[in-house]
Structures are given as C-alpha cells and as structure tokens.
C-alpha positions in Angstrom: 2.0 -13.9 -6.9 -1.0 -12.5 -5.9 -4.7 -14.7 -6.0 -7.9 -13.5 -6.7 -10.8 -14.4 -5.7 -14.6 -13.5 -4.9 -13.4 -9.7 -5.0 -10.2 -10.1 -2.9 -6.6 -10.6 -3.5 -4.9 -13.1 -1.2 -0.6 -13.6 -0.9 2.2 -13.5 1.5 -0.5 -14.5 4.5 -3.1 -11.2 3.9 -5.7 -10.3 1.9 -7.3 -7.3 0.5 -10.8 -5.9 -1.4 -10.3 -5.0 -5.3 -11.4 -1.4 -5.3 -14.4 -0.5 -6.9 -14.8 2.1 -10.0 -10.5 2.0 -10.5 -8.9 1.4 -13.8 -6.2 -1.2 -13.4 -2.8 0.4 -14.8 -1.5 -2.6 -16.9 1.7 -1.2 -17.5 2.7 0.5 -14.0 6.2 2.1 -13.6 6.8 1.6 -10.0 5.3 -1.2 -9.0 7.1 -4.6 -7.7 6.3 -7.6 -9.7 3.7 -9.1 -7.0 1.7 -5.8 -7.0 -1.4 -4.5 -8.9 -1.8 -0.4 -9.7 -4.7 1.1 -9.4 -6.0 4.5 -11.0 -8.9 6.9 -9.8 -11.6 7.3 -12.3 -10.4 11.0 -12.4 -7.0 10.1 -12.6 -6.7 12.1 -9.7 -4.4 9.7 -7.6 -3.1 6.0 -8.0 -3.0 2.9 -5.3 0.0 0.8 -6.1 -0.5 -2.1 -3.7 2.0 -5.4 -3.2 4.2 -8.0 -1.9 7.8 -7.5 -1.1 10.4 -10.2 -1.0 13.0 -8.0 0.9 13.7 -9.4 4.4 13.3 -6.1 6.4 10.5 -5.0 8.8 8.5 -1.6 7.9 9.8 0.5 10.5 13.6 0.3 8.9 11.9 0.0 5.1 10.7 3.7 5.8 13.2 4.6 8.2 15.7 4.0 4.7 13.6 4.7 2.5 13.5 8.6 3.9 17.6 8.5 4.3 18.2 7.6 1.1 16.1 10.0 -0.6 16.5 13.2 1.5 13.0 12.9 2.6 10.7 13.6 5.7 8.4 12.1 7.3 6.9 11.3 10.7 6.6 7.2 11.1 3.9 5.7 12.4 2.3 2.6 13.9 -0.3 0.9 12.0 -2.8 -1.6 12.9 -5.3 -3.1 10.6 -7.2 -6.5 10.2 -4.8 -8.3 12.4 -1.5 -7.1 11.0 0.7 -4.7 12.1 3.5 -2.3 10.8 4.3 1.2 10.1 3.0 4.1 8.0 3.7 7.9 7.1 2.1 10.8 5.5 4.8 12.6 3.3 5.0 15.5 0.9 7.4 16.2 -1.9 7.8 19.0 -4.4 4.8 17.7 -6.7 3.4 15.0 -4.9 1.6 13.9 -1.4 1.9 10.3 -0.2 0.6 8.0 2.1 2.8 4.7 3.0 1.6 1.9 5.0 3.9 -1.3 4.9 2.6 -4.4 7.1 4.7 -7.4 8.5 3.7 -10.2 7.1 3.8 -13.7 9.4 6.2 -16.4 8.3 4.4 -17.8 5.2 5.5 -20.4 2.9 5.7 -17.9 -0.2 8.8 -16.0 1.4 6.7 -12.2 1.6 7.6 -10.3 4.4 5.9 -7.1 3.7 2.6 -6.2 2.3 2.5 -2.5 1.0 0.3 0.4 0.0 1.2 3.4 -1.5 -1.1 6.1 -2.6 0.3 9.3 -4.6 -1.6 12.3 -5.3 -0.8 15.5 -6.4 -1.4 19.1 -4.1 -4.9 18.7 -5.0 -6.9 17.1 -4.0 -4.8 16.6 -1.3 -3.3 13.5 0.6 -5.8 14.2 3.2 -9.0 14.5 1.1 -8.1 11.2 -1.0 -7.6 9.3 2.7 -11.2 9.7 3.4 -12.2 8.8 -0.3 -15.1 5.5 0.7 -12.9 3.1 -1.5 -9.4 4.2 0.7 -11.1 4.5 3.6 -12.6 0.2 2.8 -9.0 -0.8 2.0 -7.8 0.2 5.0 -11.0 -1.2 6.7 -10.9 -4.8 5.1 -7.3 -5.7 4.6 -6.4 -8.5 7.4 -4.3 -11.6 8.2 -5.7 -14.7 6.3 -4.5 -17.0 4.1 -5.9 -18.7 1.0 
C-alpha cells in the first residue's frame, strides 16, 4: 500500500513525488496492486510507478522479462536518491519504453522493488519523454526514505 503526504508517496522504504500536470488513471490495465498510473496531459505517454512484493532483484527481473517476451534491451545500473537498481530503454513495434527497478532495503512491508515504467509511442519517442520536466523531477527526487 502507498501512503501519501505532502505531495509524496511512501512505501517499502522509498518515496517519490506526485507529478504535476498529469491525469491519474483510475482504471489502469497493467499496474500492480501497489501503484499508480499517470497519463500526460496530451496523452502522449504514461508513467506507472509501483511497489513489488515479488522477491527478485532488479537485474534478474529485467533479464527474465526480456527472455520471456523475446524483447531486447541493454540493462544498465541506475542510482537515484540512495536507491540502486537497473534500468533499460527498449522499443517494440508500436511503443518505446523506459523501465527502472530499484532494489529496496529490507522492510516491514515485504516490498522488494520500486518500479517505474514509462510508455510512449514512436512520437514523441522515449528520449524526448525522458527530458520532460516532470520525468526529470521524478528521477531526481525519488529517494530512500521511511514514513
């Protein structure tokens, strides 16, 4: 479960800001039970942020995903706000995606990963979306933090 206070969500020993200027999707298709799905004002991209109770580390999660979906992407280490994990940018026939999975410290919530999934079409493209001010803010303000 996510806890919300002072424009931030908390869970699993991490926190992240609520993004400004986005719609909150109240009926998301893919989101895990402990997460939120935001849609950009122009509906050109979505941002899914969730906590996972699946006990698998970030690198193994991405490797398993690519293997089981015949997808290809370079897996890179990522570090933000005291959290470490792995990320990847990859493309499908119709979409471009960024995934970041942060391994969380042991916690009472039994949450093991904080995941961010950003999905867009080939226009505007994932590189452009990654430079959106609110996406830059999300990645710069995500941090290890208990509430």
